[in-house]
C-alpha positions in Angstrom: 45.0 210.1 129.3 43.9 211.8 126.1 42.6 209.8 123.2 41.6 210.3 119.6 39.2 213.2 119.4 40.7 215.1 122.3 42.0 218.4 121.2 45.1 218.1 123.5 46.7 215.4 121.4 46.9 217.3 118.2 49.7 219.7 117.2 49.2 223.2 115.8 50.2 221.7 112.5 47.2 219.4 112.5 44.8 222.3 112.9 46.7 224.4 110.3 46.4 221.5 107.8 42.7 221.1 108.7 42.2 224.8 107.9 43.8 224.4 104.6 41.5 221.5 103.7 38.5 223.5 104.8 39.7 226.3 102.5 40.1 224.0 99.6 36.7 222.5 100.0 35.0 225.8 100.4 34.0 225.4 104.0 34.8 228.9 105.0 33.0 228.8 108.3 35.0 225.8 109.6 38.2 227.3 108.2 37.7 230.5 110.1 36.8 228.7 113.4 39.8 226.4 113.1 42.2 229.3 112.4 40.7 231.3 115.3 41.2 228.3 117.6 44.8 227.9 116.3 45.6 231.5 116.9 44.2 231.3 120.5 46.0 228.0 121.2 49.5 229.1 120.0 52.6 227.0 120.0 53.7 227.3 123.6 52.8 223.7 124.7 53.1 222.1 121.2 55.1 218.9 121.2 56.7 219.9 117.9 56.7 223.7 118.0 59.1 224.5 115.1 57.5 222.0 112.8 54.1 223.2 113.7 55.0 226.9 113.3 56.5 226.3 109.9 53.5 224.3 108.8 51.2 227.1 110.1 53.1 229.6 108.0 53.0 227.4 104.9 49.3 226.6 105.2 48.3 230.2 105.8 50.4 231.3 102.8 48.4 228.9 100.6 45.2 230.3 102.0 45.9 234.0 102.3 49.2 234.7 100.5 52.7 235.4 101.9 52.1 238.8 103.4 49.0 237.8 105.5 50.6 234.5 106.5 53.6 236.3 107.9 51.4 238.8 109.7 49.5 235.9 111.3 52.7 234.2 112.3 53.8 237.4 114.0 50.5 237.7 115.8 50.8 234.1 116.9 54.3 234.7 118.4 53.3 238.0 120.0 50.3 236.3 121.7 52.8 233.7 123.0 54.9 236.5 124.6 51.9 238.1 126.3 50.8 234.8 128.0 
């Protein structure tokens, strides 16, 4: 059973929100690592995929702007189709 601190209990939206917080606090290194992990993880096994995907788009929009957020969302979905 997974407990607090295990990466398997958190949704994509949790990681997206964390990336936003890192961005706001100026921790660019942690932000980039979290976004990279998020992009690799995807939404396939997420317990709340729609909510998580929409949160991802919103958070990336706040960090990078609308155009880049939509590009990243497309990349995330394309990666899901390949796996």
